[in-house]
MMTF fields as JSON, N, C-alpha, C and O atoms, coordinates in Angstrom:
{
  "mmtfVersion": "1.0.0",
  "mmtfProducer": "UNKNOWN",
  "numBonds": 339,
  "numAtoms": 340,
  "numGroups": 85,
  "numChains": 1,
  "numModels": 1,
  "chainsPerModel": [1],
  "groupsPerChain": [85],
  "chainIdList": ["A"],
  "bondAtomList": [4, 2, 8, 6, 12, 10, 16, 14, 20, 18, 24, 22, 28, 26, 32, 30, 36, 34, 40, 38, 44, 42, 48, 46, 52, 50, 56, 54, 60, 58, 64, 62, 68, 66, 72, 70, 76, 74, 80, 78, 84, 82, 88, 86, 92, 90, 96, 94, 100, 98, 104, 102, 108, 106, 112, 110, 116, 114, 120, 118, 124, 122, 128, 126, 132, 130, 136, 134, 140, 138, 144, 142, 148, 146, 152, 150, 156, 154, 160, 158, 164, 162, 168, 166, 172, 170, 176, 174, 180, 178, 184, 182, 188, 186, 192, 190, 196, 194, 200, 198, 204, 202, 208, 206, 212, 210, 216, 214, 220, 218, 224, 222, 228, 226, 232, 230, 236, 234, 240, 238, 244, 242, 248, 246, 252, 250, 256, 254, 260, 258, 264, 262, 268, 266, 272, 270, 276, 274, 280, 278, 284, 282, 288, 286, 292, 290, 296, 294, 300, 298, 304, 302, 308, 306, 312, 310, 316, 314, 320, 318, 324, 322, 328, 326, 332, 330, 336, 334],
  "bondOrderList": [1, 1, 1, 1, 1, 1, 1, 1, 1, 1, 1, 1, 1, 1, 1, 1, 1, 1, 1, 1, 1, 1, 1, 1, 1, 1, 1, 1, 1, 1, 1, 1, 1, 1, 1, 1, 1, 1, 1, 1, 1, 1, 1, 1, 1, 1, 1, 1, 1, 1, 1, 1, 1, 1, 1, 1, 1, 1, 1, 1, 1, 1, 1, 1, 1, 1, 1, 1, 1, 1, 1, 1, 1, 1, 1, 1, 1, 1, 1, 1, 1, 1, 1, 1],
  "groupList": [{"groupName": "UNK", "atomNameList": ["N", "CA", "C", "O"], "elementList": ["N", "C", "C", "O"], "formalChargeList": [0, 0, 0, 0], "bondAtomList": [1, 0, 2, 1, 3, 2], "bondOrderList": [1, 1, 2], "singleLetterCode": "X", "chemCompType": "L-PEPTIDE LINKING"}],
  "groupTypeList": [0, 0, 0, 0, 0, 0, 0, 0, 0, 0, 0, 0, 0, 0, 0, 0, 0, 0, 0, 0, 0, 0, 0, 0, 0, 0, 0, 0, 0, 0, 0, 0, 0, 0, 0, 0, 0, 0, 0, 0, 0, 0, 0, 0, 0, 0, 0, 0, 0, 0, 0, 0, 0, 0, 0, 0, 0, 0, 0, 0, 0, 0, 0, 0, 0, 0, 0, 0, 0, 0, 0, 0, 0, 0, 0, 0, 0, 0, 0, 0, 0, 0, 0, 0, 0],
  "groupIdList": [1, 2, 3, 4, 5, 6, 7, 8, 9, 10, 11, 12, 13, 14, 15, 16, 17, 18, 19, 20, 21, 22, 23, 24, 25, 26, 27, 28, 29, 30, 31, 32, 33, 34, 35, 36, 37, 38, 39, 40, 41, 42, 43, 44, 45, 46, 47, 48, 49, 50, 51, 52, 53, 54, 55, 56, 57, 58, 59, 60, 61, 62, 63, 64, 65, 66, 67, 68, 69, 70, 71, 72, 73, 74, 75, 76, 77, 78, 79, 80, 81, 82, 83, 84, 85],
  "secStructList": [7, 7, 7, 7, 7, 7, 7, 7, 7, 7, 7, 7, 2, 2, 2, 2, 2, 2, 2, 2, 2, 2, 2, 2, 2, 2, 6, 6, 6, 6, 6, 7, 1, 1, 2, 2, 2, 2, 2, 2, 2, 2, 2, 2, 2, 2, 2, 2, 2, 2, 2, 2, 2, 2, 1, 6, 6, 7, 7, 7, 7, 7, 7, 7, 6, 6, 7, 1, 7, 7, 1, 1, 7, 7, 2, 2, 2, 2, 2, 2, 2, 2, 2, 6, 7],
  "xCoordList": [96.586, 95.871, 96.636, 97.604, 96.199, 96.896, 96.685, 95.756, 97.827, 97.752, 96.934, 97.061, 96.226, 95.17, 95.953, 96.598, 95.725, 96.387, 94.964, 93.855, 95.36, 94.037, 94.253, 95.352, 93.014, 92.929, 91.378, 90.372, 91.54, 90.362, 90.161, 90.885, 89.025, 88.514, 87.712, 87.047, 87.891, 87.082, 85.995, 86.137, 84.819, 83.42, 82.73, 82.774, 82.051, 81.251, 80.107, 79.757, 79.352, 78.076, 77.051, 76.485, 76.842, 75.969, 76.5, 75.889, 77.84, 78.484, 78.501, 78.397, 78.615, 78.718, 77.144, 76.942, 76.191, 74.798, 74.278, 73.491, 74.976, 74.728, 75.578, 75.22, 76.767, 77.418, 76.868, 76.863, 76.352, 75.464, 74.255, 73.87, 73.565, 72.282, 72.43, 71.599, 73.776, 73.918, 74.135, 73.545, 75.022, 75.545, 74.144, 73.861, 73.379, 72.183, 71.087, 70.389, 71.121, 70.029, 70.53, 69.794, 71.905, 72.404, 73.79, 74.316, 74.254, 75.456, 75.474, 76.467, 74.335, 74.156, 74.0, 74.589, 73.125, 72.958, 74.191, 74.223, 75.29, 76.493, 77.305, 78.354, 77.355, 78.281, 78.905, 79.874, 78.717, 79.585, 78.975, 77.754, 79.826, 79.707, 79.661, 79.011, 80.152, 80.509, 80.427, 80.424, 80.373, 80.574, 81.961, 82.277, 82.956, 84.322, 84.523, 85.274, 83.904, 84.026, 83.2, 83.731, 82.282, 81.648, 82.671, 82.887, 83.216, 84.264, 85.394, 85.93, 85.851, 87.259, 86.691, 87.445, 85.719, 85.285, 85.218, 86.039, 84.485, 84.237, 85.815, 86.334, 86.293, 87.69, 88.66, 89.343, 88.718, 89.367, 89.08, 89.92, 87.632, 87.164, 87.948, 88.63, 87.672, 88.187, 89.953, 90.524, 90.563, 91.936, 92.302, 93.18, 91.429, 91.566, 91.286, 91.812, 90.366, 89.942, 91.072, 91.388, 91.614, 92.812, 94.127, 94.956, 94.36, 95.259, 95.163, 96.094, 94.078, 93.702, 94.17, 95.004, 93.506, 93.643, 94.734, 94.896, 95.873, 96.81, 98.192, 99.196, 98.11, 99.104, 99.173, 99.614, 98.669, 98.67, 98.064, 98.414, 97.139, 96.407, 97.278, 96.871, 98.716, 99.366, 99.238, 99.066, 99.426, 99.336, 100.6, 101.679, 100.484, 101.52, 102.469, 102.115, 103.64, 104.432, 103.559, 102.852, 103.747, 103.016, 103.521, 104.735, 103.111, 103.583, 103.473, 102.434, 104.519, 104.561, 103.853, 103.82, 103.316, 102.629, 103.404, 104.613, 102.583, 103.274, 103.958, 104.533, 103.812, 104.267, 103.399, 103.796, 102.124, 101.2, 100.942, 101.35, 100.248, 99.707, 98.789, 97.982, 98.884, 97.726, 97.074, 97.556, 95.609, 94.876, 93.669, 93.708, 92.69, 91.508, 92.07, 93.184, 91.276, 91.483, 91.805, 91.365, 92.594, 92.664, 91.478, 90.594, 91.444, 90.272, 90.005, 88.92, 91.302, 91.215, 90.708, 89.875, 91.351, 90.784, 89.265, 88.598, 88.777, 87.319, 86.604, 85.715, 86.933, 86.227, 86.099, 85.174, 87.463, 87.762, 86.727, 86.025, 86.759, 85.693, 84.342, 83.568, 83.875, 82.551, 82.311, 81.217, 82.969, 82.824, 82.63, 82.088, 83.057, 82.902, 81.775, 81.553, 80.892, 79.594, 78.307, 77.25],
  "yCoordList": [114.665, 114.011, 113.685, 112.925, 114.234, 113.978, 112.281, 111.531, 112.029, 110.559, 110.514, 111.274, 109.591, 109.17, 108.36, 107.331, 109.178, 108.336, 107.721, 108.255, 106.435, 105.855, 106.01, 105.887, 106.327, 106.219, 105.358, 105.387, 104.707, 104.03, 104.478, 104.065, 105.446, 105.782, 104.589, 103.758, 104.637, 103.72, 104.302, 105.046, 104.052, 104.8, 103.532, 102.362, 104.038, 103.3, 103.213, 104.122, 101.849, 101.729, 102.786, 103.099, 103.313, 104.702, 105.532, 105.867, 106.024, 106.901, 106.689, 107.707, 105.542, 104.99, 105.175, 105.667, 104.787, 105.181, 106.69, 107.065, 107.414, 108.866, 109.453, 110.542, 108.844, 109.539, 109.049, 109.72, 107.79, 107.242, 108.114, 108.533, 108.43, 109.386, 110.698, 111.383, 111.111, 112.507, 112.516, 113.306, 111.583, 111.652, 111.532, 112.279, 110.59, 110.285, 111.46, 111.749, 112.085, 113.456, 114.594, 115.353, 114.798, 116.114, 116.185, 117.223, 114.94, 115.098, 115.334, 115.918, 114.95, 115.551, 116.94, 117.602, 117.394, 118.884, 119.735, 120.859, 119.214, 119.771, 119.335, 119.972, 118.625, 118.327, 117.348, 117.273, 116.29, 115.035, 114.218, 114.201, 113.513, 112.161, 111.046, 110.138, 110.839, 109.753, 110.095, 111.227, 109.052, 109.095, 109.458, 110.317, 108.824, 109.418, 110.909, 111.547, 111.479, 112.874, 113.581, 114.569, 113.185, 113.544, 113.665, 114.764, 112.554, 112.381, 113.15, 113.736, 113.277, 114.405, 115.573, 116.271, 116.217, 117.502, 117.657, 118.404, 117.135, 117.665, 117.489, 118.329, 116.508, 116.208, 117.507, 118.057, 117.896, 119.095, 120.252, 121.046, 120.359, 121.709, 121.678, 122.588, 120.366, 120.557, 120.574, 120.853, 120.149, 120.543, 122.218, 122.832, 122.689, 124.228, 125.067, 126.147, 124.357, 124.97, 124.99, 125.963, 123.862, 123.481, 124.214, 124.44, 124.568, 125.21, 126.641, 127.155, 127.277, 128.415, 128.574, 129.372, 127.73, 127.79, 127.557, 127.993, 126.72, 126.226, 126.132, 125.554, 126.779, 127.198, 128.299, 128.321, 129.351, 130.94, 130.554, 131.191, 129.479, 129.631, 129.025, 128.982, 128.504, 127.983, 126.351, 125.73, 125.898, 124.342, 123.786, 124.364, 122.798, 121.999, 121.411, 121.257, 121.063, 120.138, 118.973, 118.687, 118.18, 116.79, 115.712, 115.825, 114.881, 113.801, 112.526, 112.364, 111.586, 110.629, 109.484, 109.257, 108.759, 107.422, 106.605, 106.41, 106.1, 105.227, 105.617, 104.781, 106.851, 107.732, 107.341, 107.192, 107.274, 107.471, 106.083, 105.155, 105.854, 104.595, 104.042, 104.746, 102.711, 102.077, 101.276, 100.815, 101.102, 100.094, 101.187, 102.411, 100.213, 100.64, 101.091, 100.775, 101.793, 102.293, 101.017, 99.971, 100.971, 100.21, 100.072, 100.929, 99.008, 98.852, 100.166, 100.723, 100.534, 101.637, 102.995, 103.716, 103.255, 104.206, 104.193, 105.221, 103.105, 102.928, 103.265, 104.116, 102.686, 102.987, 104.338, 104.814, 104.971, 106.326, 107.354, 108.21, 107.129, 107.782, 107.43, 108.385, 106.249, 105.935, 106.888, 107.409, 106.969, 107.657, 109.102, 109.818, 109.582, 111.07, 111.415, 112.594, 110.325, 110.532, 110.482, 110.673],
  "zCoordList": [115.165, 115.899, 117.349, 117.359, 118.425, 119.6, 120.045, 119.748, 120.803, 121.121, 122.58, 123.541, 122.445, 123.763, 124.704, 124.499, 126.002, 127.166, 127.806, 127.808, 128.341, 129.031, 130.422, 130.962, 131.09, 132.459, 132.802, 132.092, 133.943, 134.293, 135.741, 136.648, 135.951, 137.03, 137.729, 137.111, 139.212, 139.888, 140.447, 141.417, 139.933, 140.448, 141.258, 140.875, 142.518, 143.023, 142.212, 141.46, 142.38, 141.607, 141.524, 140.476, 142.664, 142.785, 141.93, 140.916, 142.253, 141.388, 139.918, 139.233, 139.311, 137.944, 137.376, 136.266, 138.144, 137.84, 137.512, 136.644, 138.487, 138.276, 137.226, 136.776, 136.714, 135.646, 134.448, 133.416, 134.541, 133.022, 132.909, 131.818, 134.215, 133.827, 133.478, 132.883, 133.959, 133.791, 132.22, 131.483, 131.787, 130.241, 129.434, 128.497, 129.873, 128.997, 128.911, 127.94, 130.23, 130.309, 129.689, 129.059, 129.839, 129.229, 128.413, 128.011, 128.257, 127.374, 126.222, 125.789, 125.256, 124.084, 123.897, 123.042, 124.79, 125.099, 125.277, 124.777, 126.02, 126.225, 125.194, 125.293, 124.315, 123.266, 123.406, 122.65, 124.274, 124.577, 123.456, 123.304, 122.637, 121.922, 122.62, 122.102, 123.636, 124.451, 126.046, 126.528, 126.644, 128.294, 128.406, 129.229, 127.57, 127.838, 127.57, 128.308, 126.578, 126.252, 127.713, 128.22, 128.153, 129.274, 130.603, 131.115, 131.058, 131.948, 131.607, 132.548, 130.565, 130.236, 130.305, 130.983, 129.96, 129.944, 131.522, 132.055, 132.126, 133.696, 134.373, 135.108, 134.05, 134.807, 134.273, 135.137, 133.191, 132.643, 133.331, 133.753, 133.464, 134.306, 135.727, 136.199, 136.308, 137.589, 137.908, 138.962, 136.522, 136.532, 136.385, 136.992, 135.476, 135.319, 136.749, 137.014, 137.596, 138.738, 139.738, 140.424, 139.739, 140.614, 140.179, 141.06, 139.011, 138.516, 138.984, 139.604, 138.703, 139.048, 140.669, 141.097, 141.332, 143.017, 143.597, 144.737, 142.873, 143.671, 142.77, 143.186, 141.477, 140.586, 139.793, 138.644, 140.508, 139.826, 138.367, 137.373, 138.289, 136.92, 135.686, 134.525, 136.197, 135.065, 135.396, 136.445, 133.797, 133.721, 134.513, 134.389, 135.23, 135.721, 134.785, 133.616, 135.167, 134.092, 134.232, 135.198, 132.849, 133.014, 133.765, 133.94, 134.184, 134.844, 133.941, 133.301, 133.853, 132.727, 133.113, 134.323, 132.403, 132.622, 133.369, 133.25, 134.209, 135.03, 136.534, 137.23, 136.855, 137.629, 139.17, 140.326, 138.558, 139.78, 140.209, 139.51, 141.389, 142.012, 141.079, 140.472, 140.925, 140.16, 141.096, 142.131, 140.528, 141.021, 142.052, 142.175, 142.656, 143.435, 144.749, 145.167, 145.313, 146.777, 147.516, 147.038, 148.742, 149.596, 150.496, 150.505, 151.252, 152.28, 153.197, 153.363, 153.77, 154.548, 153.951, 154.5, 152.699, 152.079, 151.786, 151.895, 151.443, 151.161, 152.484, 152.49, 153.483, 154.619, 155.199, 155.858, 154.734, 155.313, 154.397, 154.936, 153.036, 151.979, 152.501, 152.566, 152.896, 153.402, 154.87, 155.087, 155.41, 156.68, 156.402, 157.245, 155.229, 155.067, 154.315, 154.042, 153.879, 153.278, 154.005, 153.403]
}
């Protein structure tokens, strides 16, 4: 069994509500046993799309845990994101 790496995505309340609703409505039909399965499946679909678009379809070299910025968005990032919606 592969070791599980933990991530904590930060969703707005509205986004989280939609994630839960989509999982409850279609997760079992799509083969997802948990909301984590649902999120992983969607995330990996996007990773594969980005690999095709930006890396000639190849997997990137893994990035070790701890190499990314931690925590929630800054107030400026939240403001900028909200201006785009």
